[in-house]
SEVEXLUM-848559 format. One line per 10 residues: number of its first residue (from 1); their letters; for each residue x, y, z of C-alpha. Coordinates in Angstrom, 3 decimals. Example, Ala and Ser with C-alpha at 12.3 -4.5 7.8 and 13.67 -1.06 7.14 Angstrom:
2
1> AS> 12.300/-4.500/7.800  13.670/-1.060/7.140
***
This chain:
774
1> XXXXXXXXXX> 0.000/0.000/0.000  1.310/3.534/-0.689  2.314/5.716/2.213  -0.159/8.518/1.808  -0.329/10.271/5.184  2.559/12.698/4.741  1.163/13.571/1.326  -2.257/13.941/2.932  -0.897/16.576/5.285  0.588/18.591/2.428
11> XXXXXXXXXX> -2.522/18.180/0.306  -4.817/19.399/3.096  -2.585/22.419/3.701  -2.504/23.273/-0.003  -6.266/22.907/-0.471  -7.169/24.851/2.653  -4.668/27.741/2.545  -6.366/31.112/2.903  -5.332/34.704/3.421  -5.180/35.806/7.071
21> XXXXXXXXXX> -5.947/39.273/8.320  -6.854/41.019/11.552  -5.983/40.106/15.105  -7.994/38.813/18.059  -7.044/39.872/21.558  -6.947/37.750/24.688  -10.006/37.096/26.855  -11.080/40.414/28.455  -11.350/40.675/32.224  -12.598/44.247/32.562
31> XXXXXXXXXX> -14.131/47.141/30.644  -14.231/50.823/31.364  -17.946/51.193/30.734  -21.024/49.015/30.893  -21.657/47.009/27.751  -24.794/47.785/25.782  -26.489/46.153/22.818  -26.178/47.540/19.320  -29.567/48.322/17.710  -30.794/45.669/15.245
41> XXXXXXXXXX> -33.787/45.857/12.938  -33.140/42.850/10.659  -31.364/39.501/10.982  -29.223/38.276/8.097  -29.813/34.609/7.275  -27.091/33.269/4.932  -28.761/29.908/4.208  -31.818/27.802/4.996  -31.966/26.330/8.494  -34.173/24.065/10.608
51> XXXXXXXXXX> -36.530/25.866/12.967  -38.980/28.751/13.287  -38.324/32.189/11.732  -35.786/34.495/13.397  -37.054/36.372/16.467  -38.266/39.879/15.696  -36.132/42.343/17.721  -36.133/43.036/20.582  -37.180/39.357/21.105  -34.276/36.903/21.401
61> XXXXXXXXXX> -36.092/33.580/20.929  -38.938/32.254/18.804  -40.587/28.845/19.112  -42.927/26.713/17.030  -45.584/24.229/18.030  -43.132/21.297/18.216  -40.841/23.047/20.697  -38.110/23.889/18.195  -36.459/27.248/18.879  -34.489/29.920/17.066
71> XXXXXXXXXX> -32.275/32.157/19.196  -30.981/35.591/18.184  -27.465/36.568/19.224  -27.064/40.219/20.217  -24.062/42.342/19.252  -22.424/44.415/22.002  -21.027/47.889/21.572  -18.083/47.039/23.854  -16.755/43.951/25.666  -18.443/42.682/28.811
81> XXXXXXXXXX> -16.917/43.238/32.206  -16.345/39.640/33.311  -17.205/39.629/37.022  -20.394/37.595/37.393  -22.424/40.551/38.690  -24.730/41.124/35.689  -24.972/44.851/36.330  -24.315/46.092/32.773  -27.023/47.871/30.823  -27.353/45.040/28.307
91> XXXXXXXXXX> -29.099/42.821/30.871  -31.848/45.417/31.219  -32.107/46.249/27.511  -32.105/42.720/26.066  -34.769/40.174/27.043  -33.233/36.831/28.079  -33.866/33.387/26.636  -35.896/31.397/29.165  -38.787/28.902/29.523  -36.636/25.757/29.836
101> XXXXXXXXXX> -38.334/22.347/29.544  -37.741/19.327/31.778  -36.340/16.055/30.523  -36.059/14.567/34.015  -37.984/13.800/36.131  -41.130/14.749/34.165  -40.508/15.101/30.445  -42.098/18.037/28.670  -43.212/20.158/31.625  -41.737/23.512/32.604
111> XXXXXXXXXX> -38.558/23.503/34.702  -39.206/24.116/38.395  -36.254/26.521/38.662  -36.149/29.575/36.390  -33.136/30.007/34.075  -32.388/33.151/32.051  -29.690/33.195/29.376  -28.238/35.909/27.129  -26.316/35.056/23.939  -24.012/37.970/23.071
121> XXXXXXXXXX> -20.947/38.749/20.976  -18.611/41.542/19.968  -15.822/41.855/17.409  -13.572/39.397/19.225  -15.571/37.227/21.605  -18.692/35.098/21.967  -20.562/35.246/25.304  -23.071/33.065/27.124  -24.464/34.629/30.299  -26.796/32.837/32.694
131> XXXXXXXXXX> -28.895/33.870/35.664  -30.025/30.721/37.497  -32.769/31.190/40.056  -32.677/28.782/42.997  -35.409/28.181/45.562  -33.159/26.269/47.998  -29.611/27.580/47.572  -28.520/25.933/50.811  -29.187/22.503/49.260  -27.108/23.010/46.108
141> XXXXXXXXXX> -24.404/20.372/45.473  -21.174/22.374/45.243  -18.097/20.248/45.809  -15.857/20.539/42.746  -13.823/23.494/41.394  -11.113/21.680/39.444  -11.289/22.048/35.665  -12.448/18.933/33.787  -13.012/16.931/36.979  -15.583/14.188/36.502
151> XXXXXXXXXX> -17.538/15.358/39.536  -18.501/18.603/37.780  -21.261/16.666/36.033  -22.645/15.788/39.463  -22.785/19.409/40.672  -25.312/22.170/40.051  -24.416/23.416/36.584  -25.282/25.426/33.526  -24.171/23.879/30.246  -24.409/24.564/26.542
161> XXXXXXXXXX> -23.368/23.085/23.213  -22.344/24.965/20.059  -22.696/23.405/16.615  -20.487/25.954/14.886  -20.664/24.293/11.448  -24.414/23.751/11.710  -24.046/20.166/10.521  -26.541/18.964/13.174  -24.237/16.160/14.384  -21.010/17.611/15.869
171> XXXXXXXXXX> -20.490/20.191/18.579  -18.435/21.522/21.450  -19.864/21.565/24.953  -19.183/23.712/28.010  -20.353/23.380/31.621  -19.915/25.696/34.626  -20.859/25.373/38.292  -21.791/28.128/40.785  -18.309/28.004/42.352  -16.409/28.310/39.057
181> XXXXXXXXXX> -15.808/24.655/38.230  -15.853/24.056/34.498  -15.353/21.456/31.805  -15.414/21.328/28.040  -15.319/18.731/25.308  -15.935/17.825/21.691  -18.921/15.792/20.513  -18.503/13.801/17.300  -21.445/12.283/15.417  -23.616/12.610/18.548
191> XXXXXXXXXX> -21.800/9.519/19.892  -18.180/10.157/20.790  -17.097/12.580/23.498  -13.577/13.936/23.970  -13.539/15.607/27.388  -9.772/16.174/27.451  -9.804/18.906/24.794  -9.143/22.324/26.398  -9.803/25.470/24.336  -9.130/28.977/25.637
201> XXXXXXXXXX> -12.166/30.465/27.400  -13.015/32.045/30.722  -15.874/32.303/33.207  -16.819/34.392/36.220  -19.587/33.308/38.602  -21.503/35.186/41.257  -24.392/34.973/43.698  -27.557/36.998/44.211  -30.397/36.635/46.695  -32.362/34.333/44.426
211> XXXXXXXXXX> -29.624/32.133/42.983  -26.354/32.316/41.034  -24.919/33.786/37.838  -22.273/32.902/35.252  -20.629/35.052/32.590  -18.771/32.954/29.989  -16.510/34.358/27.267  -15.032/32.385/24.366  -12.700/34.141/21.902  -13.727/33.519/18.303
221> XXXXXXXXXX> -10.091/32.485/17.833  -10.791/29.413/20.012  -13.582/28.217/17.699  -13.740/26.674/14.241  -16.707/27.597/12.031  -17.835/28.142/8.441  -16.260/30.831/6.322  -18.260/34.020/5.934  -19.363/37.007/7.977  -22.968/36.038/8.781
231> XXXXXXXXXX> -23.168/32.770/10.705  -25.810/30.224/11.639  -24.903/27.868/14.485  -26.704/25.242/16.458  -27.096/25.892/20.182  -28.651/24.137/23.128  -28.542/25.131/26.782  -29.147/22.957/29.827  -29.665/23.513/33.533  -29.082/20.717/36.050
241> XXXXXXXXXX> -30.374/20.967/39.603  -28.381/18.144/41.116  -29.868/18.456/44.592  -33.273/17.485/43.177  -31.920/15.497/40.190  -33.728/17.654/37.633  -32.488/18.240/34.072  -34.038/20.877/31.799  -33.174/22.168/28.325  -33.853/25.072/26.021
251> XXXXXXXXXX> -35.476/22.640/23.553  -37.377/19.450/24.470  -35.210/16.335/24.806  -36.301/12.660/24.827  -36.348/11.047/28.252  -33.902/8.389/27.119  -31.160/11.023/26.924  -31.622/12.257/30.509  -28.452/14.207/31.381  -26.909/13.477/27.948
261> XXXXXXXXXX> -29.166/15.815/25.991  -26.303/18.046/24.883  -25.033/15.110/22.818  -28.165/15.249/20.653  -26.932/18.112/18.493  -29.634/17.433/15.872  -32.296/18.552/18.374  -30.535/21.764/19.326  -31.978/25.217/18.663  -30.739/27.404/15.813
271> XXXXXXXXXX> -28.638/30.506/16.538  -28.951/33.439/14.087  -27.848/37.054/14.076  -24.219/36.161/14.706  -21.499/37.927/12.720  -18.041/36.370/12.842  -14.932/38.553/12.735  -12.680/38.524/9.654  -10.222/35.648/9.695  -6.981/36.597/11.453
281> XXXXXXXXXX> -3.565/34.994/11.218  -4.816/32.430/13.738  -1.288/31.413/14.656  -0.263/30.013/18.055  3.155/29.221/19.481  3.565/27.314/22.727  7.219/26.813/23.711  8.074/24.897/26.861  11.039/24.422/29.148  11.492/21.480/31.486
291> XXXXXXXXXX> 13.947/20.295/34.082  13.869/17.001/35.938  15.803/15.134/38.602  15.540/11.379/38.083  16.579/8.208/39.910  15.989/4.685/38.574  17.550/2.000/40.740  16.169/-0.983/38.805  17.466/0.025/35.370  20.788/-1.060/33.886
301> XXXXXXXXXX> 22.879/0.948/34.441  21.386/2.466/37.603  20.519/6.158/37.526  20.790/8.275/40.662  19.794/11.959/40.882  20.345/12.561/37.182  19.640/16.226/36.388  18.390/17.139/32.904  16.947/20.171/31.145  15.404/20.592/27.705
311> XXXXXXXXXX> 12.843/22.503/25.718  10.466/22.129/22.831  7.722/23.796/20.859  4.119/23.259/19.800  2.583/25.369/17.039  -0.944/25.675/15.657  -1.878/27.405/12.418  -5.405/28.012/11.190  -5.194/27.066/7.520  -8.808/28.138/7.165
321> XXXXXXXXXX> -11.429/28.978/9.753  -12.382/25.294/9.809  -9.062/23.511/9.190  -6.072/23.641/11.547  -2.499/22.374/11.360  -0.525/21.371/14.461  3.234/20.898/14.644  5.331/19.641/17.526  9.068/19.506/18.123  10.698/17.585/20.981
331> XXXXXXXXXX> 7.327/17.160/22.674  7.394/16.125/26.318  4.402/14.742/28.231  5.869/14.809/31.733  2.936/16.893/32.998  0.343/14.227/32.148  -1.386/12.742/35.159  -0.704/9.108/36.020  -3.060/6.332/34.897  -5.311/4.821/37.503
341> XXXXXXXXXX> -4.390/1.141/37.614  -6.842/-1.729/37.230  -6.893/-5.336/38.392  -6.862/-7.620/35.367  -7.844/-11.284/35.862  -8.304/-11.884/32.136  -5.884/-12.908/29.374  -6.350/-9.635/27.508  -4.827/-6.159/27.591  -6.391/-3.181/29.347
351> XXXXXXXXXX> -7.331/0.007/27.522  -6.174/3.352/28.957  -7.435/6.692/27.595  -5.288/9.275/25.821  -4.443/12.315/27.996  -1.676/14.051/26.006  -2.647/17.494/24.725  -1.147/17.192/21.229  -3.509/14.334/20.319  -6.705/15.687/21.859
361> XXXXXXXXXX> -8.253/18.358/19.613  -10.552/16.710/17.043  -9.595/13.310/18.460  -13.081/12.049/17.575  -12.316/12.497/13.864  -10.142/9.378/14.074  -12.879/7.245/15.662  -13.639/4.264/13.425  -16.430/1.740/13.068  -18.388/2.760/16.160
371> XXXXXXXXXX> -15.712/1.471/18.533  -15.730/4.673/20.604  -19.465/4.937/21.266  -19.854/7.139/24.317  -23.249/6.051/25.564  -26.255/3.863/24.860  -26.643/0.123/25.274  -23.141/-0.485/23.907  -21.743/-2.773/26.595  -20.814/-5.348/23.959
381> XXXXXXXXXX> -18.495/-2.975/22.117  -15.423/-3.676/24.265  -14.027/-6.280/21.864  -14.244/-3.970/18.835  -10.747/-3.126/17.551  -9.606/0.484/17.644  -7.846/1.305/14.383  -6.003/4.351/15.733  -4.881/4.260/19.379  -2.552/7.217/19.846
391> XXXXXXXXXX> -0.976/5.785/23.002  0.946/3.405/20.744  2.999/6.468/19.818  5.670/7.347/22.365  5.776/4.146/24.393  7.104/0.606/24.025  7.541/-2.233/26.515  6.335/0.075/29.291  8.990/2.712/28.569  8.589/6.232/27.227
401> XXXXXXXXXX> 9.996/6.818/23.744  11.078/10.364/22.822  8.814/12.062/20.293  11.133/14.053/18.017  8.855/15.819/15.567  5.344/15.580/14.243  2.520/17.337/12.465  -1.147/16.911/11.790  -4.078/18.537/10.016  -7.613/18.193/11.354
411> XXXXXXXXXX> -10.893/19.898/10.673  -13.674/20.158/8.134  -14.137/21.129/4.520  -17.790/21.260/3.541  -19.348/17.891/4.351  -15.949/16.247/4.817  -14.040/15.705/8.076  -10.318/15.160/7.607  -7.534/14.038/9.909  -3.935/13.453/8.810
421> XXXXXXXXXX> -0.991/12.893/11.111  2.709/12.036/10.803  5.092/11.717/13.765  8.642/10.428/14.220  9.924/8.960/17.465  13.544/8.620/18.501  15.625/5.630/19.516  15.370/4.065/22.964  18.101/1.547/23.731  16.638/-0.096/26.857
431> XXXXXXXXXX> 13.616/-1.435/24.958  15.449/-1.803/21.651  13.164/0.690/19.902  14.543/2.178/16.661  13.541/5.446/15.010  9.910/4.934/13.948  7.533/6.941/11.762  3.791/6.780/12.450  1.283/8.021/9.864  -2.506/8.150/9.933
441> XXXXXXXXXX> -5.030/9.426/7.401  -8.769/9.633/8.102  -11.529/10.966/5.856  -15.260/11.003/6.602  -18.177/12.349/4.610  -21.530/13.302/6.095  -24.481/11.714/4.345  -28.203/12.011/4.958  -29.212/13.877/8.107  -27.002/12.257/10.765
451> XXXXXXXXXX> -24.977/9.539/9.063  -21.465/9.277/7.671  -19.129/7.034/5.688  -15.339/7.105/5.757  -11.959/5.493/5.251  -8.827/5.204/7.389  -5.198/4.336/6.631  -2.354/3.810/9.119  1.334/3.146/8.566  4.091/2.254/11.047
461> XXXXXXXXXX> 7.590/2.104/9.587  8.877/-0.422/12.130  6.484/-2.550/14.156  6.756/-5.217/16.812  8.024/-7.767/14.283  10.776/-5.430/13.127  9.047/-4.739/9.807  6.561/-2.228/8.427  2.888/-2.464/9.343  -0.068/-0.973/7.479
471> XXXXXXXXXX> -3.819/-1.004/7.945  -6.748/0.196/5.847  -10.468/0.261/6.512  -13.854/1.643/5.461  -16.748/2.315/7.823  -20.259/3.680/7.980  -22.361/5.024/10.834  -26.072/5.428/10.141  -28.345/7.185/12.620  -32.125/7.280/12.422
481> XXXXXXXXXX> -34.741/9.003/14.563  -33.246/10.070/17.913  -32.003/6.774/19.314  -31.365/4.231/16.545  -27.928/3.692/15.052  -26.208/1.121/12.843  -22.411/0.921/12.791  -20.390/-1.160/10.377  -16.824/-1.454/9.106  -14.390/-3.598/7.149
491> XXXXXXXXXX> -10.638/-3.419/7.779  -7.471/-5.231/6.752  -3.864/-5.128/7.920  -0.591/-5.931/6.166  2.435/-7.080/8.172  5.364/-8.538/6.267  5.928/-11.178/8.952  2.285/-12.380/8.957  0.195/-13.890/6.183  -3.516/-14.706/5.884
501> XXXXXXXXXX> -6.544/-14.165/8.163  -5.773/-10.465/8.468  -9.277/-8.975/8.114  -11.936/-7.704/10.506  -15.534/-6.588/10.079  -18.406/-5.502/12.283  -22.136/-4.862/12.013  -23.881/-3.378/15.041  -27.526/-2.433/15.588  -28.307/-0.264/18.612
511> XXXXXXXXXX> -31.719/1.033/19.670  -31.448/3.007/22.921  -34.972/4.134/23.787  -36.128/5.165/27.226  -38.468/2.222/27.824  -36.778/-0.347/25.585  -33.244/-0.978/24.408  -31.982/-3.528/21.897  -28.487/-4.213/20.649  -27.270/-6.843/18.195
521> XXXXXXXXXX> -23.701/-7.253/17.009  -21.674/-9.429/14.670  -17.906/-8.990/14.956  -15.088/-10.871/13.259  -11.372/-10.410/13.990  -8.811/-12.520/12.148  -5.954/-14.308/13.885  -3.401/-12.093/12.091  -5.390/-8.851/12.187  -2.656/-6.554/13.488
531> XXXXXXXXXX> -3.126/-2.748/13.376  0.033/-1.682/15.205  -1.145/1.898/15.705  -4.390/0.500/17.055  -5.723/-1.561/19.940  -7.075/-5.088/19.614  -8.267/-6.778/22.772  -8.513/-10.265/21.286  -7.970/-11.821/17.859  -9.114/-15.004/16.100
541> XXXXXXXXXX> -12.775/-14.704/16.971  -16.264/-14.611/15.484  -18.621/-12.912/17.910  -22.414/-12.753/18.159  -23.794/-10.471/20.839  -27.316/-9.469/21.840  -28.899/-7.355/24.551  -32.462/-6.493/25.508  -33.479/-3.873/28.081  -36.891/-3.053/29.551
551> XXXXXXXXXX> -36.979/0.036/31.760  -40.482/1.107/32.849  -41.090/4.260/34.883  -43.571/3.900/37.759  -46.276/6.546/37.987  -46.406/8.922/40.955  -43.549/7.223/42.795  -41.641/9.794/44.828  -38.658/7.496/45.405  -38.173/5.421/42.249
561> XXXXXXXXXX> -37.519/6.992/38.848  -37.426/3.756/36.844  -36.757/0.016/36.977  -34.275/-1.534/34.553  -34.373/-5.194/33.451  -31.494/-6.287/31.210  -30.608/-9.581/29.596  -27.689/-10.272/27.268  -25.784/-13.082/25.603  -22.299/-13.269/24.137
571> XXXXXXXXXX> -21.096/-16.127/21.910  -17.518/-16.314/20.552  -15.939/-18.909/18.295  -12.462/-18.995/16.813  -11.687/-19.297/13.102  -12.050/-23.101/13.162  -15.480/-23.008/14.836  -14.291/-23.912/18.339  -16.396/-22.331/21.103  -14.137/-19.970/23.054
581> XXXXXXXXXX> -16.646/-17.987/25.140  -20.328/-18.147/25.975  -21.865/-15.699/28.436  -25.426/-15.137/29.578  -26.253/-12.225/31.858  -29.384/-11.116/33.688  -29.588/-7.869/35.661  -32.157/-5.856/37.597  -31.652/-2.256/38.677  -33.591/0.471/40.474
591> XXXXXXXXXX> -32.847/4.094/39.661  -33.980/6.352/42.479  -35.230/9.923/42.174  -32.299/11.203/44.252  -29.699/9.784/41.839  -28.884/6.586/43.758  -28.936/3.242/41.953  -29.244/-0.374/43.152  -28.197/-3.222/40.834  -28.132/-6.981/41.188
601> XXXXXXXXXX> -27.398/-9.614/38.564  -25.961/-12.987/37.607  -23.551/-13.983/34.817  -23.012/-17.549/33.620  -19.767/-18.113/31.688  -18.115/-20.848/29.657  -14.537/-20.049/28.614  -11.989/-22.096/26.718  -8.300/-21.473/27.409  -6.304/-22.354/24.263
611> XXXXXXXXXX> -3.045/-22.330/26.225  -1.982/-22.289/29.892  -2.987/-19.035/31.594  -0.829/-17.585/34.376  -3.495/-15.781/36.352  -1.258/-14.895/39.318  2.244/-15.532/40.582  2.607/-19.311/41.035  -0.956/-19.988/39.817  -1.413/-21.270/36.242
621> XXXXXXXXXX> -4.609/-22.660/34.731  -4.370/-25.563/32.291  -5.635/-25.579/28.724  -9.297/-26.562/28.462  -12.908/-25.457/28.975  -14.263/-23.929/32.214  -17.822/-23.160/33.290  -18.521/-20.781/36.159  -21.044/-18.186/37.333  -20.914/-14.915/39.246
631> XXXXXXXXXX> -23.600/-13.179/41.302  -23.163/-9.464/41.877  -24.824/-6.656/43.811  -23.924/-2.978/43.757  -25.184/0.304/45.155  -24.314/3.739/43.806  -24.616/6.701/46.146  -25.331/10.061/44.510  -22.965/13.016/44.545  -25.220/14.965/46.893
641> XXXXXXXXXX> -24.237/12.665/49.759  -21.269/13.375/52.085  -19.757/10.152/50.741  -20.499/9.028/47.183  -19.384/6.196/44.950  -20.282/2.671/43.871  -19.799/-0.382/46.088  -19.826/-3.710/44.213  -19.757/-7.214/45.720  -19.265/-10.298/43.511
651> XXXXXXXXXX> -19.224/-13.959/44.511  -19.387/-17.319/42.796  -17.505/-20.116/41.027  -14.429/-19.034/39.058  -12.511/-21.451/36.785  -11.658/-24.396/39.117  -12.659/-22.702/42.357  -14.351/-19.647/43.867  -13.928/-15.879/43.677  -15.098/-13.199/46.081
661> XXXXXXXXXX> -14.570/-9.578/45.093  -15.289/-6.244/46.749  -14.835/-3.037/44.742  -15.258/0.640/45.491  -15.186/2.904/42.418  -15.639/6.670/42.068  -15.499/7.048/45.808  -15.509/10.631/47.022  -15.584/12.387/50.373  -16.061/16.139/50.262
671> XXXXXXXXXX> -14.445/17.921/53.163  -15.019/21.338/51.569  -15.453/22.581/47.974  -11.678/23.040/47.654  -10.673/19.733/49.258  -11.756/16.207/48.363  -10.591/12.653/48.991  -11.371/9.985/46.386  -10.682/6.486/47.725  -10.731/3.385/45.566
681> XXXXXXXXXX> -10.573/-0.287/46.468  -10.519/-3.556/44.592  -9.965/-6.850/46.440  -10.295/-10.163/44.615  -9.868/-13.264/46.770  -9.565/-16.336/44.537  -9.376/-19.958/45.714  -8.531/-22.359/42.883  -7.409/-25.970/42.761  -4.117/-24.649/41.394
691> XXXXXXXXXX> -3.603/-22.229/44.283  -5.039/-19.354/46.298  -4.261/-15.675/45.899  -5.647/-12.255/46.719  -5.258/-9.418/44.205  -5.470/-6.000/45.834  -5.564/-2.505/44.426  -5.903/0.364/46.876  -5.946/3.946/45.636  -6.549/7.361/47.079
701> XXXXXXXXXX> -6.595/10.685/45.283  -6.442/13.819/47.419  -7.120/17.082/45.607  -6.889/20.638/46.842  -8.174/23.289/44.435  -6.964/26.765/45.336  -8.927/28.238/42.420  -10.425/26.934/39.155  -7.010/27.678/37.589  -4.800/26.043/40.219
711> XXXXXXXXXX> -4.898/22.701/41.977  -2.603/20.143/43.535  -3.500/16.465/43.388  -1.858/13.427/44.965  -2.626/9.919/43.671  -1.412/7.053/45.846  -1.710/3.469/44.563  -0.832/0.090/46.028  -0.814/-2.782/43.516  -0.313/-6.203/45.088
721> XXXXXXXXXX> 0.320/-8.051/41.793  3.477/-6.016/41.142  4.257/-5.365/44.825  4.334/-1.659/44.049  3.519/1.426/46.070  3.276/4.385/43.683  2.766/8.093/44.244  2.012/10.823/41.732  1.800/14.387/43.056  0.904/17.050/40.520
731> XXXXXXXXXX> 0.569/20.826/40.738  -1.078/22.580/37.790  -1.345/26.358/37.638  -2.815/28.074/34.588  -1.150/31.410/35.252  -2.435/32.857/31.968  -5.145/31.470/29.650  -3.496/28.548/27.844  -0.160/28.936/29.707  0.708/26.584/32.551
741> XXXXXXXXXX> 3.212/25.682/35.218  3.502/22.043/36.284  5.394/20.569/39.202  5.218/16.770/39.174  6.655/14.236/41.628  6.545/10.509/40.785  7.820/7.687/42.958  7.571/3.890/42.995  8.669/1.609/45.827  8.978/-2.160/46.073
751> XXXXXXXXXX> 6.911/-3.474/48.978  8.713/-6.867/49.030  12.224/-5.492/49.411  14.034/-6.116/52.667  14.347/-2.424/53.320  10.650/-1.789/52.656  9.610/0.500/51.256  12.636/0.238/48.982  12.901/2.901/46.274  12.550/1.674/42.671
761> XXXXXXXXXX> 12.419/4.983/40.835  11.729/8.645/41.508  11.406/11.807/39.428  10.840/15.472/40.183  9.770/17.466/37.132  9.186/21.186/36.680  7.660/22.269/33.379  6.488/25.683/32.192  4.914/26.655/28.886  3.657/29.934/27.451
771> XXXX> 0.990/30.439/24.816  1.445/33.206/22.233  -1.522/33.950/19.943  -1.317/36.103/16.826
***
């Protein structure tokens, strides 16, 4: 196959190059005078859109009989003063957007708490301003200030999504809490969510006697949108009252979506009256400097207090308003937080998410074949291969590999989404890794209202067999109504050291309604299917999977929101027709009005081990078939409680013996909004004919958030299988929008050493970067 990715980068740059003019300033924090609205008598509409006619000024929203809405953005005569006080003249002159509609707990009725929103803009920035009335402010759940923390979704919050290309399927979402906590992310094809993407934006929150306020500013430079002065975007706004577990939206949302309504970009309102600034140079430089002090007492040769310093550079250039190029030189990811470990009692590899900034923007463009579905009844998708898994780049045999230079182009051109990437890693002698070039090309085309088809190509110059590896595939995702999707793909790999049985295909049907859910899947992965810039959990299989869910909602029940009955089966054979896995699962759950959840179930499993399986130190299972079953019960405590999290207990036969497991996940104790402790526990006690062992994983994350821009977090982990006690302490301070200081301390100790806890390795890293925007 030809190596086309480097050419794809150059081709995308050449096709998308455009003249740049003007300059956008940084996010404003003050203004000399109160902002006021510019007078408007007409609204320019550059193309046909979905929804009612534009609001007639001074109105800012119009609705039709189906609940669809059109919102008018209002131009300001000067920038807002970002302080959360809402005392400028514009808030008196311009009527707000209001009348939100519940999705939970009672779909279609008016929200019980009033929300008022203004959509504003000036020559440089886009603003969303909210005034959230609150009848019981003392009951609000306010326990997270740290940016992008998962708990933000479990706090009181105001959120919105922007469909800046008005393609009715992709968007960027933002959420803020009354104490300044915030998160952001990219939504791709209403299915995939990338919450690690961090654009430049700012927010100020405040309080008033009847509730709380938020003023949000996003520079136009941080957004990608269609070319042209007059714009039409999609927009939806949501309000979540966590203390009463109520979700409401600007436009009606199906009950099945609950708190995920922002994902349904096709049901968002239409935003008109917006005028984008002329395209500027849109050029960013982000140099960094780093110094570290490292000790590694288990390497050969040993390293003790080795002091190093280096620097590098990231650059972003807006080829067009909708297509961006990124370049990196001597990239270092020392600031990335440590992975949370997992206990693995299977024969297959674990999947860890990407957290490195260079790979994050438009990461969903590279999703393939429905493997990265973010929600819905997609529990059977875990075996689906991932064609592009960026964590393959920069690591080998558990060691970091230096990333010398790289570039990529991502974005949109009309109905096409494009992603092209080429990176080169350096040599690493300890793992025997040579210089390696990684290339990826992805192209998708939107078809129909919410569907797409696409192709992907990957190339690795030197793979695990010491030879080149290539992969190619075509996929289609077809979405109908609001909750029905069909995903399919075909892919093939080429590795010089492997021949035959190198294909994979999938067909998946997923209906995720509120009352009923159905999923059916056929997946085939060849024994030599080997995408070496991808992730394959298991090969040599032919899988049939099915799931049925029934989830009725009781009427007039003040405690129970709905009951959930789920049954599923999973049947896997290898290429010769041998049965390798058969699973049948039954589960019953109760979802309570306060956000708690009780679940109990039973899984019956037959598994064939094609070769001896070393499940623990000194314990190896023989080749052959095993039948066993597991009963489980769990309870999830909502975020409004002083202690939240999920406690799971499992017990039953396991291979040749018994297994008892106790797990605590997403545990959280809130001492104060700035300070939290997140404990985690996983204990698996296994008694087999071949031997007895107990696998333990104990974690604790302590986080202190001085402000939404600064926090220090300590993650402590004890892993019994590797006899390791690990610590990761991380300070992050965003001292200027997009510019950060990191201080990171990592340490691992061997708990079995005579001089416990004996040091294995240690590193102290200080990294600073600075963003320059032109």
